[in-house]
Backbone as a chain_set.jsonl record, in Angstrom:
{"seq": "MVELPPLHAWVTEHQAVCVRCPGCRRLTRAALPVEVEGRSFGPRLGAMAVLLMGRYRVSRRETVQVLGELLDVAPPSLGSMQAMAEEVSEAVEASYQEVKRAVQASPSACVWTRRDGS", "coords": {"N": [[-27.74, 12.476, -10.724], [-24.878, 11.879, -8.689], [-23.371, 9.437, -6.71], [-21.635, 7.817, -4.124], [-20.631, 4.413, -3.682], [-21.405, 2.362, -0.765], [-18.587, 2.093, 1.473], [-16.642, -0.48, 2.483], [-14.135, -2.317, 4.009], [-12.573, -5.327, 2.753], [-12.151, -7.926, 4.722], [-10.067, -10.559, 5.433], [-9.559, -13.4, 7.326], [-6.826, -15.201, 8.257], [-5.941, -18.291, 9.582], [-3.528, -20.13, 11.171], [-2.628, -23.366, 12.023], [-1.192, -24.392, 14.977], [0.714, -26.808, 16.601], [1.867, -28.903, 19.318], [4.332, -31.298, 19.619], [3.802, -34.249, 21.368], [5.863, -35.832, 22.129], [8.593, -34.698, 21.748], [8.055, -32.07, 22.402], [8.233, -29.891, 20.69], [7.141, -27.138, 18.829], [5.089, -26.881, 15.977], [4.198, -25.003, 13.234], [1.679, -24.159, 10.973], [2.069, -22.906, 7.641], [1.521, -19.707, 6.409], [-0.304, -18.402, 3.489], [1.747, -17.416, 0.762], [1.334, -14.802, -0.303], [0.409, -13.481, 1.882], [2.182, -13.568, 4.001], [3.84, -11.672, 6.368], [2.232, -9.371, 5.976], [-0.387, -7.205, 6.675], [-2.172, -5.741, 5.365], [-3.639, -5.11, 2.157], [-2.663, -4.518, -1.332], [-4.235, -2.418, -2.53], [-5.281, -0.99, -0.402], [-2.821, -0.12, 0.672], [-1.963, 1.484, -1.523], [-3.878, 3.461, -1.465], [-3.487, 4.63, 1.012], [-0.81, 5.569, 0.734], [-1.202, 7.364, -1.349], [-2.82, 9.295, -0.097], [-1.088, 10.218, 1.846], [1.163, 11.035, 0.321], [0.487, 12.385, -2.3], [-1.603, 13.978, -1.456], [-0.73, 15.095, 0.905], [-1.533, 14.387, 3.535], [-1.164, 13.79, 6.855], [0.56, 11.025, 8.433], [-0.769, 10.2, 10.849], [-3.285, 11.291, 10.548], [-4.057, 9.965, 8.243], [-4.254, 7.362, 9.205], [-6.547, 7.718, 10.769], [-8.486, 8.467, 8.868], [-8.589, 6.193, 7.247], [-9.474, 4.278, 9.032], [-12.055, 5.408, 9.747], [-13.345, 5.702, 7.286], [-13.406, 3.157, 6.153], [-14.419, 1.56, 8.083], [-13.061, -0.151, 9.805], [-10.648, -1.505, 12.223], [-8.316, 0.915, 12.836], [-5.246, 1.205, 11.044], [-1.911, 0.917, 12.488], [0.606, 3.512, 13.2], [3.114, 2.636, 12.582], [2.452, 0.692, 10.669], [1.674, 2.339, 8.648], [4.095, 3.435, 7.833], [5.384, 1.036, 6.879], [3.655, 0.418, 4.812], [4.171, 2.621, 3.102], [6.838, 2.194, 2.435], [6.687, -0.312, 1.14], [5.096, 0.331, -1.078], [6.793, 2.327, -2.275], [8.905, 0.701, -2.986], [7.628, -0.95, -4.857], [7.114, 0.78, -6.952], [9.643, 1.697, -7.743], [11.172, 0.786, -10.029], [9.674, 1.758, -12.2], [9.833, 4.406, -11.714], [12.554, 4.893, -12.01], [12.903, 4.348, -14.709], [11.363, 6.437, -15.904], [12.815, 8.559, -14.922], [15.318, 8.119, -16.234], [14.429, 8.543, -18.888], [13.617, 11.238, -18.871], [16.04, 12.507, -18.19], [17.554, 11.883, -20.465], [16.273, 13.264, -22.384], [16.248, 16.001, -24.685], [14.979, 18.234, -23.876], [12.816, 19.355, -21.293], [9.602, 19.81, -19.911], [8.712, 21.623, -21.909], [6.513, 23.319, -23.715], [4.69, 23.337, -26.682], [2.692, 24.953, -29.195], [-0.072, 23.501, -30.885], [-0.083, 24.081, -33.531], [2.464, 24.289, -34.264], [3.878, 26.654, -33.84]], "CA": [[-27.11, 12.434, -9.357], [-23.646, 11.075, -8.529], [-23.225, 8.955, -5.367], [-20.537, 6.805, -3.81], [-21.177, 3.184, -3.031], [-20.862, 2.2, 0.606], [-17.255, 1.615, 1.459], [-16.301, -1.415, 3.471], [-12.903, -3.116, 3.638], [-12.679, -6.799, 2.744], [-11.234, -8.475, 5.768], [-9.866, -11.996, 5.294], [-8.805, -13.8, 8.467], [-6.034, -16.419, 8.014], [-5.55, -18.883, 10.782], [-2.531, -21.131, 10.987], [-2.64, -24.298, 13.193], [0.118, -24.582, 15.755], [0.589, -27.926, 17.476], [3.101, -29.315, 20.042], [4.606, -32.733, 19.613], [3.776, -34.743, 22.765], [7.184, -36.53, 22.456], [9.713, -33.768, 21.878], [7.539, -30.832, 22.846], [8.497, -28.828, 19.765], [5.975, -26.461, 18.202], [5.057, -26.877, 14.456], [3.199, -24.081, 12.741], [1.281, -24.198, 9.545], [2.54, -21.729, 6.853], [0.412, -18.81, 5.764], [-0.15, -18.217, 2.035], [2.894, -16.518, 0.431], [0.947, -13.4, -0.504], [-0.068, -12.901, 3.097], [3.195, -13.537, 4.997], [4.423, -10.391, 6.757], [1.464, -8.303, 5.56], [-1.684, -7.109, 7.251], [-2.983, -4.858, 4.474], [-3.509, -5.43, 0.702], [-1.961, -3.435, -2.088], [-5.09, -1.289, -2.768], [-5.217, -0.208, 0.801], [-1.565, 0.531, 0.704], [-1.925, 2.492, -2.471], [-4.745, 4.541, -0.998], [-2.824, 5.276, 2.156], [0.35, 6.384, 0.19], [-1.804, 8.501, -2.138], [-3.281, 10.302, 0.781], [0.185, 10.766, 2.497], [2.181, 11.559, -0.624], [-0.038, 13.335, -3.211], [-2.578, 14.95, -0.857], [-0.057, 15.602, 2.045], [-2.264, 14.06, 4.756], [-0.212, 13.262, 7.786], [0.345, 9.587, 8.823], [-1.731, 10.056, 11.985], [-4.607, 11.593, 9.906], [-4.34, 8.855, 7.316], [-4.727, 6.264, 10.054], [-7.841, 8.066, 11.198], [-9.341, 8.515, 7.748], [-8.805, 4.836, 6.819], [-10.331, 3.645, 10.083], [-13.436, 5.916, 9.662], [-14.003, 5.494, 5.994], [-13.519, 1.752, 5.815], [-15.084, 0.942, 9.237], [-12.182, -1.141, 10.363], [-9.675, -1.056, 13.176], [-7.397, 1.743, 12.032], [-3.81, 0.659, 11.132], [-0.953, 1.617, 13.29], [1.502, 4.418, 12.482], [4.141, 1.794, 12.016], [1.905, 0.062, 9.443], [1.688, 3.414, 7.595], [5.477, 3.505, 7.339], [5.556, -0.153, 6.192], [2.964, 0.608, 3.518], [4.873, 3.612, 2.336], [8.017, 1.59, 1.993], [6.273, -1.231, 0.212], [4.712, 1.057, -2.397], [7.964, 2.916, -2.854], [9.695, -0.388, -3.569], [6.896, -1.412, -5.931], [7.18, 1.751, -8.11], [10.991, 2.133, -8.025], [11.606, 0.499, -11.429], [8.921, 2.659, -13.142], [10.378, 5.842, -11.442], [13.872, 4.99, -12.536], [12.732, 4.423, -16.169], [10.974, 7.707, -16.262], [13.97, 9.438, -14.579], [16.275, 8.018, -17.288], [13.884, 9.054, -20.09], [13.664, 12.664, -18.68], [17.423, 12.954, -18.282], [18.064, 11.701, -21.78], [15.555, 14.148, -23.248], [16.906, 17.292, -24.951], [14.271, 19.257, -23.162], [11.839, 18.948, -20.36], [8.572, 20.896, -19.635], [8.639, 22.614, -22.916], [5.212, 23.139, -24.348], [4.49, 24.063, -27.99], [1.31, 25.027, -29.62], [-0.353, 22.404, -31.877], [0.108, 24.507, -34.959], [3.903, 24.313, -34.448], [4.474, 27.934, -33.523]], "C": [[-25.902, 11.513, -9.345], [-23.625, 10.653, -7.048], [-22.158, 7.921, -5.279], [-21.227, 5.533, -3.297], [-20.696, 3.148, -1.556], [-19.511, 1.572, 0.575], [-17.097, 0.705, 2.695], [-15.023, -2.224, 3.029], [-13.24, -4.497, 3.58], [-11.686, -7.284, 3.745], [-11.172, -9.998, 5.632], [-8.99, -12.443, 6.457], [-8.141, -15.161, 7.994], [-5.635, -17.043, 9.313], [-4.641, -20.057, 10.417], [-2.512, -22.076, 12.174], [-1.269, -24.351, 13.742], [-0.078, -25.752, 16.676], [1.991, -28.297, 18.118], [3.14, -30.809, 19.989], [4.602, -33.255, 21.005], [5.112, -35.453, 23.161], [8.3, -35.558, 22.71], [9.331, -32.371, 22.352], [7.843, -29.681, 21.942], [7.188, -28.396, 19.103], [6.155, -26.576, 16.659], [3.872, -25.977, 14.105], [2.933, -24.254, 11.32], [1.775, -22.89, 8.879], [1.395, -20.957, 6.334], [0.707, -18.749, 4.25], [0.993, -17.231, 1.834], [2.474, -15.086, 0.342], [0.539, -12.689, 0.81], [1.102, -12.748, 4.136], [3.76, -12.182, 5.194], [3.443, -9.19, 6.398], [0.137, -8.408, 6.282], [-2.679, -6.403, 6.378], [-2.639, -5.195, 3.016], [-2.945, -4.21, -0.105], [-2.903, -2.243, -2.373], [-5.176, -0.415, -1.579], [-3.925, 0.585, 0.952], [-1.438, 1.67, -0.257], [-2.758, 3.693, -2.082], [-4.074, 5.345, 0.098], [-1.606, 6.119, 1.654], [-0.206, 7.519, -0.659], [-2.145, 9.598, -1.166], [-2.053, 10.988, 1.421], [1.076, 11.501, 1.504], [1.524, 12.685, -1.478], [-0.812, 14.407, -2.504], [-1.905, 15.489, 0.562], [-0.8, 15.428, 3.417], [-1.24, 13.417, 5.685], [-0.456, 11.729, 8.024], [-0.772, 9.382, 9.788], [-3.183, 10.34, 11.413], [-4.974, 10.479, 8.92], [-4.807, 7.642, 8.088], [-6.18, 6.485, 10.391], [-8.864, 7.948, 10.047], [-9.565, 7.081, 7.248], [-9.688, 4.1, 7.775], [-11.812, 4.072, 9.971], [-14.101, 5.63, 8.378], [-14.311, 4.017, 5.751], [-14.119, 0.917, 6.91], [-14.356, -0.267, 9.691], [-11.326, -0.64, 11.458], [-8.618, -0.282, 12.43], [-6.005, 1.103, 12.132], [-2.944, 1.535, 12.024], [-0.068, 2.636, 12.471], [2.639, 3.67, 11.9], [3.595, 1.064, 10.735], [1.901, 1.1, 8.288], [3.059, 3.423, 6.956], [5.765, 2.252, 6.465], [4.874, -0.114, 4.869], [3.67, 1.521, 2.605], [6.092, 2.941, 1.704], [7.757, 0.465, 0.917], [5.884, -0.671, -1.119], [5.881, 1.647, -3.021], [8.768, 1.831, -3.564], [8.993, -0.884, -4.89], [7.05, -0.512, -7.27], [8.613, 2.213, -8.468], [11.404, 1.961, -9.463], [10.981, 1.401, -12.418], [9.547, 4.059, -12.955], [11.701, 5.886, -12.093], [13.847, 5.042, -14.125], [12.292, 5.805, -16.617], [12.1, 8.735, -16.005], [15.054, 9.416, -15.773], [15.806, 8.638, -18.608], [14.005, 10.626, -20.046], [15.175, 13.158, -18.796], [18.081, 12.793, -19.685], [17.352, 12.63, -22.795], [16.344, 15.372, -23.486], [16.259, 18.366, -24.23], [13.213, 18.645, -22.275], [10.837, 20.141, -20.077], [8.572, 21.99, -20.636], [7.338, 22.37, -23.697], [5.216, 23.942, -25.719], [3.054, 24.035, -28.357], [1.131, 23.955, -30.685], [-0.11, 22.812, -33.305], [1.622, 24.665, -35.233], [4.571, 25.614, -34.134], [4.866, 28.102, -32.088]], "O": [[-25.94, 10.448, -9.961], [-23.857, 11.509, -6.194], [-21.829, 7.24, -6.25], [-22.237, 5.575, -2.594], [-19.728, 3.807, -1.177], [-19.256, 0.654, -0.204], [-17.399, 1.114, 3.816], [-14.889, -2.702, 1.903], [-14.15, -4.912, 4.298], [-10.485, -7.057, 3.602], [-12.214, -10.647, 5.721], [-7.858, -11.983, 6.608], [-8.78, -16.062, 7.45], [-5.013, -16.356, 10.124], [-4.923, -20.847, 9.516], [-2.382, -21.588, 13.297], [-0.286, -24.353, 13.001], [-0.992, -25.702, 17.499], [3.062, -28.049, 17.564], [2.159, -31.501, 20.263], [5.365, -32.736, 21.82], [5.422, -35.636, 24.338], [8.906, -35.582, 23.781], [10.209, -31.57, 22.67], [7.722, -28.538, 22.385], [6.28, -29.193, 18.865], [7.253, -26.384, 16.137], [2.749, -26.145, 14.581], [3.844, -24.474, 10.523], [1.873, -21.867, 9.556], [0.403, -21.516, 5.867], [1.826, -19.012, 3.811], [1.184, -16.32, 2.639], [3.172, -14.212, 0.856], [0.352, -11.473, 0.842], [1.022, -11.907, 5.032], [4.149, -11.559, 4.206], [3.88, -8.048, 6.536], [-0.404, -9.494, 6.487], [-3.885, -6.456, 6.618], [-1.497, -5.521, 2.694], [-2.794, -3.095, 0.394], [-2.406, -1.12, -2.455], [-5.15, 0.808, -1.714], [-3.923, 1.765, 1.302], [-0.885, 2.715, 0.087], [-2.37, 4.83, -2.349], [-4.096, 6.575, 0.101], [-1.408, 7.246, 2.108], [0.377, 8.603, -0.631], [-1.78, 10.75, -1.401], [-2.009, 12.215, 1.515], [1.682, 12.513, 1.858], [1.962, 13.832, -1.39], [-0.731, 15.585, -2.854], [-2.55, 16.265, 1.267], [-0.668, 16.261, 4.313], [-0.506, 12.533, 5.243], [-1.567, 11.238, 7.825], [-1.625, 8.515, 9.6], [-4.146, 9.673, 11.79], [-6.146, 10.118, 8.816], [-5.711, 6.947, 7.624], [-6.979, 5.552, 10.316], [-9.954, 7.406, 10.226], [-10.688, 6.778, 6.845], [-10.577, 3.36, 7.353], [-12.712, 3.239, 10.08], [-15.297, 5.34, 8.344], [-15.361, 3.678, 5.205], [-14.322, -0.285, 6.738], [-14.962, -1.31, 9.94], [-11.252, 0.574, 11.646], [-8.066, -0.796, 11.457], [-5.639, 0.538, 13.162], [-3.222, 2.71, 12.264], [-0.025, 2.599, 11.241], [3.11, 4.016, 10.816], [4.37, 0.882, 9.796], [2.1, 0.757, 7.122], [3.197, 3.42, 5.733], [6.347, 2.405, 5.391], [5.44, -0.566, 3.874], [3.772, 1.234, 1.412], [6.333, 3.129, 0.512], [8.501, 0.33, -0.054], [6.308, -1.16, -2.166], [6.026, 1.518, -4.237], [9.261, 2.064, -4.668], [9.658, -1.189, -5.881], [7.099, -0.98, -8.408], [8.788, 3.021, -9.38], [11.936, 2.892, -10.067], [11.625, 1.802, -13.387], [9.758, 4.791, -13.922], [11.989, 6.899, -12.73], [14.678, 5.703, -14.747], [12.798, 6.308, -17.621], [12.295, 9.66, -16.793], [15.577, 10.439, -16.214], [16.609, 9.184, -19.365], [14.426, 11.25, -21.02], [15.449, 14.152, -19.469], [19.039, 13.491, -20.016], [17.798, 12.754, -23.935], [17.073, 15.798, -22.591], [16.903, 19.379, -23.957], [12.775, 17.518, -22.507], [11.236, 21.304, -20.025], [8.448, 23.163, -20.285], [7.138, 21.297, -24.265], [5.703, 25.069, -25.803], [2.286, 23.195, -27.889], [2.104, 23.549, -31.32], [0.052, 21.967, -34.186], [2.011, 25.123, -36.307], [5.8, 25.662, -34.165], [5.382, 29.153, -31.707]]}, "num_chains": 1, "name": "protein.A"}
């Protein structure tokens, strides 16, 4: 028998202290860790979302619903889906360009030969 393990997203809450100087009244905020700044979702969740949207042609709206239901978390917004897609596209750009150059430099593409050489 094959079975899936229960799926639950790992949610990490980061809190940054914000204090106001009693003298000058300026706010000072603590910095978030570099890997968190500007992001609400991790790389694996982004990869899963982009896989659903790109490879499996699931709409952004349906991807939001699937992620929310499967992972039992508040579903990401449609804007977050776009941000994830852009982030993943940027992450794979160098590899894509390398493959593109190799294919363009190849004397042939999508040519299959039999193992016996015929």
